[in-house]
C-alpha positions as CSV (number, residue, x, y, z in Angstrom):
1,M,0.0,0.0,-0.1
2,A,1.2,3.6,-0.8
3,R,2.5,5.6,2.0
4,L,0.0,8.4,3.3
5,A,0.9,12.0,3.9
6,L,-1.4,14.7,5.4
7,L,-0.8,18.2,4.2
8,S,-2.5,21.0,6.0
9,V,-0.7,24.4,6.0
10,S,-1.5,28.0,6.5
11,N,1.8,29.1,4.9
12,K,1.7,27.4,1.5
13,T,5.3,28.3,0.5
14,G,6.8,25.2,-1.2
15,I,3.7,23.0,-0.6
16,I,3.0,22.4,-4.3
17,E,6.5,21.4,-5.0
18,L,6.5,19.1,-1.9
19,G,3.2,17.5,-2.9
20,K,4.3,16.9,-6.5
21,S,7.6,15.2,-5.4
22,L,5.8,13.0,-2.8
23,V,3.4,11.8,-5.5
24,E,5.5,11.6,-8.5
25,E,8.8,10.4,-7.0
26,F,7.7,8.4,-4.0
27,G,4.1,7.3,-4.8
28,F,2.5,8.9,-1.7
29,D,-1.2,9.3,-1.3
30,L,-2.2,12.7,-0.1
31,I,-5.0,13.9,2.1
32,S,-5.5,17.6,2.8
33,S,-7.9,20.0,4.1
34,G,-9.5,23.4,3.1
35,G,-7.2,25.8,1.2
36,T,-4.3,23.3,1.0
37,A,-6.4,20.7,-0.7
38,K,-7.6,23.3,-3.3
39,A,-4.1,24.6,-3.9
40,L,-2.8,21.1,-4.6
41,K,-5.9,20.1,-6.8
42,D,-5.6,23.4,-8.8
43,A,-1.8,22.4,-9.4
44,G,-3.0,19.1,-10.8
45,I,-1.7,16.9,-7.9
46,P,-4.2,14.2,-6.8
47,V,-5.4,14.7,-3.3
48,T,-8.2,13.5,-1.2
49,K,-10.1,16.0,1.0
50,V,-9.9,15.2,4.8
51,S,-13.7,15.3,5.0
52,D,-13.9,12.6,2.2
53,Y,-11.3,10.5,4.0
54,T,-13.0,10.7,7.4
55,G,-16.5,10.7,6.2
56,S,-17.3,13.7,8.4
57,P,-17.9,17.2,6.8
58,E,-15.9,20.2,7.9
59,I,-18.2,21.9,10.4
60,L,-18.5,25.2,12.5
61,G,-17.2,27.2,9.6
62,G,-14.1,25.2,9.4
63,R,-13.3,25.1,13.2
64,V,-13.5,21.3,13.1
65,K,-11.8,19.6,10.2
66,T,-9.0,17.3,11.4
67,L,-10.2,16.5,14.8
68,H,-11.3,12.9,14.0
69,P,-10.1,9.3,14.9
70,R,-9.2,8.5,11.4
71,I,-6.7,11.3,11.5
72,H,-5.3,11.1,15.0
73,G,-5.4,7.2,15.0
74,G,-3.3,7.3,11.8
75,I,-0.9,9.7,13.6
76,L,-0.6,8.2,17.0
77,A,-0.5,4.5,16.2
78,R,2.6,2.5,17.1
79,R,3.5,0.2,14.4
80,D,5.4,-2.0,16.8
81,L,2.3,-2.9,18.8
82,P,0.0,-5.5,17.3
83,E,-3.0,-4.1,19.2
84,H,-2.5,-0.8,17.6
85,I,-2.3,-2.3,14.1
86,A,-5.5,-4.3,14.9
87,D,-7.3,-1.1,15.9
88,L,-6.3,0.6,12.7
89,E,-7.5,-2.4,10.6
90,N,-10.8,-2.7,12.6
91,N,-11.5,1.0,12.0
92,Q,-10.3,1.3,8.5
93,I,-7.6,3.7,9.4
94,R,-4.5,4.1,7.4
95,P,-1.3,4.9,9.3
96,L,0.3,8.2,8.3
97,D,3.9,8.4,7.4
98,L,4.1,12.1,7.1
99,V,2.3,15.1,8.7
100,V,2.9,18.5,7.2
101,V,1.3,21.2,9.3
102,N,1.8,24.8,10.1
103,L,-0.4,27.1,12.0
104,Y,-2.8,29.9,11.6
105,P,-0.9,33.3,11.5
106,F,-1.8,34.3,15.0
107,E,1.3,36.6,15.6
108,A,1.1,38.3,12.1
109,T,-2.6,39.0,12.9
110,I,-2.1,40.7,16.3
111,A,0.7,42.8,14.8
112,Q,-1.7,44.5,12.5
113,P,-3.1,47.8,13.7
114,G,-6.6,47.9,14.9
115,V,-7.1,44.1,15.2
116,T,-9.9,43.4,17.7
117,L,-9.9,40.6,20.3
118,A,-12.5,38.7,18.4
119,E,-10.4,38.8,15.3
120,A,-7.3,37.6,17.1
121,I,-9.3,34.7,18.7
122,E,-10.3,33.4,15.3
123,Q,-6.6,32.9,14.5
124,I,-6.0,30.6,17.4
125,D,-5.4,27.3,15.7
126,I,-6.7,24.2,17.3
127,G,-6.5,21.2,15.0
128,G,-2.9,22.2,13.8
129,P,-1.3,22.2,17.2
130,A,-3.1,18.9,18.0
131,M,-1.6,17.1,15.0
132,L,1.7,18.7,15.5
133,R,2.0,17.4,19.1
134,A,0.6,14.1,18.2
135,A,2.9,13.6,15.3
136,S,5.9,15.0,17.2
137,K,5.1,12.5,20.0
138,N,5.0,9.6,17.7
139,F,8.3,10.5,15.8
140,A,9.5,6.9,16.1
141,H,7.0,6.0,13.4
142,L,6.5,9.0,11.2
143,T,7.9,12.4,10.3
144,V,6.3,15.7,11.0
145,L,7.3,18.9,9.2
146,C,6.1,22.4,10.3
147,D,8.4,24.8,8.4
148,P,8.8,25.0,4.6
149,G,12.6,25.2,5.2
150,Q,12.4,21.5,6.1
151,Y,10.9,20.2,2.8
152,D,14.2,19.9,0.8
153,E,15.9,18.1,3.6
154,Y,13.0,15.6,4.2
155,L,13.0,14.9,0.3
156,A,16.7,14.4,0.4
157,E,16.3,11.8,3.2
158,L,13.8,10.0,1.1
159,R,16.1,10.0,-1.9
160,Q,19.0,8.7,0.3
161,H,17.2,6.2,2.6
162,Q,13.7,5.8,1.2
163,T,12.5,6.3,4.8
164,P,13.8,9.3,6.8
165,S,16.3,8.3,9.6
166,L,15.3,8.2,13.2
167,E,17.8,11.1,14.0
168,F,16.0,13.3,11.3
169,R,12.6,12.4,12.6
170,Q,13.5,13.2,16.2
171,K,15.0,16.6,15.0
172,C,11.7,17.3,13.3
173,A,9.7,16.4,16.3
174,L,11.7,18.8,18.5
175,K,11.0,21.5,16.0
176,G,7.3,20.7,16.1
177,F,7.1,20.9,19.9
178,L,9.2,24.3,19.9
179,H,6.7,25.6,17.2
180,T,3.6,24.8,19.3
181,S,5.3,26.1,22.4
182,S,6.2,29.4,21.0
183,Y,2.7,29.6,19.4
184,D,0.9,29.1,22.7
185,Q,3.2,31.6,24.4
186,A,2.3,34.3,21.8
187,I,-1.4,33.5,22.5
188,A,-0.9,33.6,26.3
189,T,1.1,36.9,26.1
190,Y,-1.4,38.6,24.0
191,L,-4.4,37.5,26.2
192,T,-2.4,38.6,29.3
193,Q,-2.0,42.1,27.7
194,Q,-5.8,42.1,26.9
195,S,-6.8,41.1,30.4
196,P,-9.3,43.3,32.1
197,V,-7.4,42.6,35.4
198,D,-4.6,45.3,35.7
199,T,-1.7,43.5,37.1
200,P,1.9,44.9,36.5
201,L,3.3,41.3,36.1
202,P,1.5,38.0,35.4
203,E,1.4,35.1,37.8
204,T,3.3,33.0,35.2
205,F,6.0,34.5,33.1
206,S,7.6,32.6,30.1
207,L,10.1,33.5,27.5
208,T,10.4,32.0,24.0
209,G,12.2,33.2,21.0
210,K,13.0,32.3,17.4
211,Q,16.7,32.4,16.4
212,I,17.5,35.1,14.1
213,Q,21.2,34.5,13.7
214,S,24.2,32.9,15.4
215,L,26.5,35.4,16.6
216,R,30.4,35.2,16.2
217,Y,30.5,34.9,20.0
218,G,29.2,36.5,23.2
219,E,30.9,39.1,25.5
220,N,34.1,37.2,24.9
221,P,35.4,34.9,22.2
222,H,35.0,31.7,24.4
223,Q,31.3,32.4,24.9
224,P,28.9,31.0,22.2
225,A,26.0,33.3,21.5
226,T,22.8,33.5,19.5
227,W,20.3,36.3,18.8
228,Y,16.6,35.3,19.4
229,Q,13.6,37.2,18.5
230,T,10.7,37.3,21.0
231,G,7.1,38.3,20.2
232,S,6.3,40.3,17.1
233,T,8.6,41.6,14.5
234,S,9.0,45.0,16.3
235,G,12.3,45.9,18.0
236,W,15.9,45.3,16.9
237,A,14.7,42.3,14.6
238,S,12.9,44.8,12.4
239,A,15.9,47.1,12.0
240,V,17.3,47.6,8.5
241,K,21.1,47.3,8.3
242,L,22.1,49.7,5.5
243,Q,25.8,48.7,5.5
244,G,28.5,47.3,7.5
245,K,29.7,44.1,9.2
246,E,27.4,41.7,11.1
247,L,26.1,42.8,14.5
248,S,28.0,41.3,17.6
249,Y,26.5,40.4,20.9
250,N,28.1,43.4,22.5
251,N,26.9,45.7,19.7
252,L,23.3,44.7,20.3
253,V,23.7,45.2,24.2
254,D,25.1,48.6,23.6
255,L,22.5,49.5,21.0
256,E,19.7,48.7,23.4
257,A,21.3,50.9,26.1
258,A,21.5,53.8,23.5
259,R,17.9,53.2,22.5
260,R,16.8,53.5,26.1
261,I,18.6,56.9,26.5
262,I,17.5,58.4,23.3
263,A,13.9,57.4,23.9
264,E,14.0,59.9,26.9
265,F,14.1,62.7,24.3
266,P,11.4,62.4,21.6
267,D,10.7,66.1,21.2
268,T,14.2,67.6,20.7
269,P,17.0,66.5,18.4
270,A,19.2,64.3,20.5
271,A,22.4,62.2,20.3
272,T,24.0,59.7,22.5
273,I,27.3,57.9,22.3
274,I,27.6,54.6,24.2
275,K,30.6,52.6,25.5
276,H,30.1,49.5,27.5
277,T,26.3,50.4,28.1
278,N,27.2,53.7,29.6
279,P,26.9,57.1,27.9
280,C,30.2,58.9,27.2
281,G,28.3,61.8,25.6
282,T,24.6,62.7,25.4
283,A,23.3,66.1,24.1
284,L,20.3,67.9,22.9
285,G,20.5,70.5,20.0
286,D,18.6,72.8,17.7
287,N,19.2,70.2,15.0
288,L,20.8,66.8,14.8
289,H,24.1,67.9,13.5
290,Q,24.5,70.1,16.5
291,A,23.3,67.5,19.0
292,Y,25.8,65.0,17.7
293,T,28.6,67.4,17.7
294,K,28.0,68.3,21.3
295,A,27.7,64.7,22.3
296,F,31.0,63.8,20.6
297,N,32.8,66.8,22.1
298,A,31.7,65.9,25.6
299,D,34.2,63.1,25.6
300,S,35.9,62.7,22.2
301,T,38.4,60.1,23.5
302,S,35.7,57.7,24.8
303,A,33.6,58.2,21.7
304,F,36.3,56.3,19.6
305,G,34.7,52.9,18.8
306,G,31.4,53.9,20.3
307,I,27.8,53.2,19.5
308,V,25.7,56.3,18.3
309,A,22.0,56.6,18.6
310,L,20.1,59.6,17.0
311,N,16.5,60.4,17.4
312,R,16.1,62.0,14.0
313,P,16.9,60.7,10.4
314,I,20.5,61.1,9.6
315,D,21.2,64.1,7.2
316,G,24.3,64.9,5.2
317,A,25.8,67.4,7.7
318,T,25.4,65.0,10.5
319,A,26.9,62.0,8.3
320,T,29.9,64.2,7.5
321,E,30.7,64.5,11.3
322,L,29.9,60.8,12.0
323,K,32.5,59.7,9.4
324,K,35.3,61.7,10.9
325,T,36.0,59.1,13.7
326,F,35.9,55.3,14.1
327,L,32.4,54.1,15.3
328,E,31.1,50.6,15.6
329,C,27.5,51.3,15.0
330,I,25.0,54.1,14.2
331,V,21.2,53.8,14.6
332,A,18.6,56.3,13.7
333,P,14.8,56.2,12.6
334,G,15.9,57.0,9.2
335,C,18.8,58.0,6.8
336,D,18.7,60.4,3.9
337,P,20.1,59.4,0.6
338,E,22.9,62.0,0.9
339,A,23.8,60.6,4.3
340,Q,23.8,57.1,3.0
341,E,26.2,58.0,0.2
342,I,28.6,59.8,2.7
343,L,28.6,56.9,5.2
344,A,29.1,54.3,2.6
345,T,32.7,55.3,2.3
346,K,33.2,53.7,5.8
347,A,32.6,50.2,4.7
348,N,32.8,48.4,8.1
349,L,30.6,50.9,9.9
350,R,27.3,49.4,10.8
351,V,24.4,51.7,10.0
352,L,20.9,50.7,11.1
353,V,17.5,52.3,10.5
354,L,14.9,51.5,13.1
355,P,11.7,53.4,12.6
356,D,10.4,52.5,16.2
357,L,13.7,53.5,17.8
358,L,11.9,55.2,20.7
359,S,9.8,52.3,21.6
360,G,10.9,49.5,24.0
361,G,9.8,46.5,26.1
362,K,7.5,46.7,29.0
363,E,9.7,44.4,31.2
364,T,13.3,43.7,31.9
365,V,14.5,40.2,32.5
366,K,17.7,38.8,34.2
367,V,18.5,35.2,34.4
368,I,19.8,33.8,37.8
369,A,20.6,30.2,38.8
370,G,17.3,28.4,38.5
371,G,15.1,31.2,37.6
372,L,14.3,34.6,36.2
373,L,14.0,38.0,37.7
374,V,11.4,40.2,36.0
375,Q,10.5,43.7,36.6
376,T,8.4,46.4,34.8
377,A,10.5,48.8,32.7
378,D,11.8,51.9,34.5
379,D,9.7,54.0,32.2
380,V,8.4,56.5,34.8
381,I,8.2,60.0,33.2
382,A,10.0,62.7,35.2
383,D,7.6,65.3,36.3
384,T,9.3,68.5,37.6
385,D,6.0,69.6,39.0
386,K,6.3,66.9,41.6
387,W,9.8,67.6,42.5
388,Q,10.7,69.3,45.8
389,V,13.0,72.2,46.0
390,V,14.6,71.7,49.4
391,T,17.1,74.6,49.6
392,E,16.8,78.3,50.1
393,R,17.9,79.0,46.7
394,K,15.4,78.3,44.0
395,P,16.0,77.1,40.5
396,T,15.1,79.3,37.5
397,D,13.2,77.6,34.7
398,T,16.3,77.3,32.7
399,E,18.1,75.6,35.6
400,L,15.2,73.2,36.2
401,A,15.3,72.2,32.5
402,E,18.9,71.5,32.7
403,L,18.5,69.4,35.9
404,L,15.8,67.5,34.1
405,F,18.2,66.7,31.1
406,A,21.0,65.5,33.7
407,W,18.3,63.4,35.6
408,K,17.0,61.7,32.5
409,V,20.6,60.7,31.4
410,C,21.6,59.6,34.9
411,K,18.8,57.2,34.9
412,H,20.6,55.1,32.2
413,V,24.1,55.2,33.9
414,K,25.2,52.2,35.9
415,S,24.9,52.7,39.7
416,N,26.3,54.4,41.6
417,A,25.7,57.0,38.9
418,I,26.6,60.7,38.8
419,V,26.2,62.9,35.7
420,I,27.5,66.5,35.2
421,S,25.8,68.6,32.6
422,G,25.7,72.0,31.1
423,D,24.0,73.4,27.8
424,R,22.0,70.2,27.7
425,T,25.3,68.3,27.3
426,T,27.0,65.8,29.6
427,W,30.4,67.0,30.7
428,G,31.3,64.3,33.1
429,V,29.8,60.8,33.9
430,G,30.7,58.6,36.8
431,A,29.4,55.1,36.5
432,G,29.3,51.8,38.3
433,Q,31.5,52.8,41.3
434,M,31.3,51.0,44.6
435,N,30.5,54.3,46.4
436,R,28.9,57.6,45.3
437,V,31.8,59.8,46.4
438,G,34.0,57.7,43.8
439,S,31.4,58.3,41.1
440,A,31.2,62.0,41.8
441,K,35.1,62.4,41.7
442,I,35.2,60.7,38.3
443,A,32.4,62.8,36.9
444,L,33.8,66.1,38.2
445,E,37.4,65.3,37.1
446,Q,36.1,64.5,33.6
447,A,34.1,67.7,33.4
448,G,37.1,69.8,34.7
449,E,36.6,73.5,34.1
450,K,33.2,72.9,32.6
451,A,31.8,71.9,36.0
452,K,31.9,75.5,37.0
453,G,28.3,76.6,36.7
454,G,27.4,73.1,35.9
455,F,24.6,70.7,37.1
456,L,24.9,67.4,39.0
457,A,22.5,64.5,38.9
458,S,22.7,61.5,41.2
459,D,20.6,58.4,40.8
460,G,20.5,57.7,44.5
461,F,20.4,59.9,47.6
462,F,23.5,61.3,49.4
463,P,23.9,59.5,52.8
464,F,26.5,62.2,53.8
465,D,27.2,65.8,52.8
466,D,30.7,64.9,51.4
467,S,29.5,64.8,47.7
468,V,27.7,68.1,48.1
469,R,30.8,69.8,49.3
470,T,33.0,68.1,46.7
471,A,30.5,69.3,44.0
472,A,30.4,72.9,45.2
473,A,34.3,73.0,45.3
474,S,34.3,72.1,41.6
475,G,31.9,74.9,40.9
476,I,28.6,72.9,40.6
477,T,25.6,75.3,40.9
478,A,22.6,72.9,41.3
479,I,22.0,69.3,42.3
480,V,19.1,66.8,41.6
481,Q,18.8,63.7,43.5
482,P,16.1,61.4,44.9
483,G,16.3,62.3,48.6
484,G,15.2,59.8,51.2
485,S,18.3,59.5,53.4
486,M,17.9,59.7,57.1
487,R,20.7,62.3,56.8
488,D,19.1,64.4,54.0
489,Q,19.1,67.4,56.3
490,D,22.9,67.3,56.4
491,S,23.1,67.6,52.5
492,I,20.4,70.3,52.5
493,N,22.3,72.4,55.2
494,A,25.6,72.0,53.1
495,A,23.9,73.2,49.9
496,N,22.4,76.1,51.7
497,E,25.8,77.0,53.2
498,L,27.4,76.9,49.9
499,G,24.7,78.7,47.9
500,L,23.6,75.7,45.9
501,V,20.2,74.6,44.5
502,M,19.1,71.2,45.5
503,V,16.1,69.4,44.2
504,F,14.5,66.1,45.5
505,T,12.7,64.0,42.9
506,G,11.3,61.5,45.3
507,I,12.2,58.6,43.0
508,R,15.5,56.9,42.3
509,H,16.8,55.1,39.3
510,F,19.3,52.5,40.2
511,L,20.6,50.5,37.2
512,H,22.4,47.3,38.1
């Protein structure tokens, strides 16, 4: 008896070619449902509709097609058990040798703007996952394919061995389970987002991702690394690389750090330059060229080999400045043709266009031994109306705007974090030190003479007044910090004594 294959796919890429090879080269009989059966028949390939094979019509508008003993019996039967073979014979069920299934496009549907919950629900596949799971479970006796990319390899197995090897069948089964797992995760994530119950984090949190590409290595050459895409096609997976080498693990980590900073400034041309996830220069300007120039000059030494993020499309003038130094990556929401031509002379420079550059995830995740740590994103919008001026000297509107700029940048510097700014430009950055005094000294030394009349932001409170006095000695005129120390008054007294402005935000921004 001829071998039997079931073909039921949403993504019909390659299905005609596969069906034709199965019938003409290997003598398979085909059964199929719905649109797949029509596509095969229209291509002149002999096929039996599932409803004709089972004797049961498709019902409920197509919701029930393949949920039938003649289908699942043929998938799940073990050929090494006589009682299973007897059951097949007694119920006129043919064993299936091949199941080719992929699922309704749920993720593509929910990615479309304006999709309703009811429309999304209709794209939740039921019969497809059931067949995939059944066929994957029974890989010892049949093959399951869920990706058009598998078709050629399957046909090669048939041509070489007549029957696909157990190793190949097991590999296909794993892919089947991974496919249903990620599909279920996409549905669960979507329904969680649509839940009328307002909870910041769900009771169960799962991550699944599809491999985009293997990376050369991770943080260091001895660490293998791979880039996975989670959820929809938004984010870095949707970035268009206009030129340059492949992105590395460290590039992607730094690009995300740059994206988070630049997203703080949607309304004004802004530029940031990142080294090892910390900003070495961030600035606002009247135009993009000015913003980048200010950011670069803030610390031109550290900018060498940096990652640049810009919140406006790259223009010719900005591109001319960008090409003057060695940079690893540039990302912006767009790039003018003139700018592309200018940057093309730096062949190894990676230039990315990401239209939704200012949009990010709703959670941050860290892996620890045996588990995950998940928190909502630190996306609290700074509101100067809620800040408390705690000193005798009050800030002018201009000073308050400068403090807001420094505060927004400080939020994205590794703790303990100190940022010195002036003219909406970072003059000094102290990052990741074991004590706040050390971070303040680094930032002030880097700012040098520019600290005179400058502004200081701290991501955490001052437990003592030493940092206030150090800042004043360097010429700082105003400080913004969360407040909340038991010894806040010591810092306030020092600021009053030295004629500084001090503002408490009432919120901290540690970044570990």
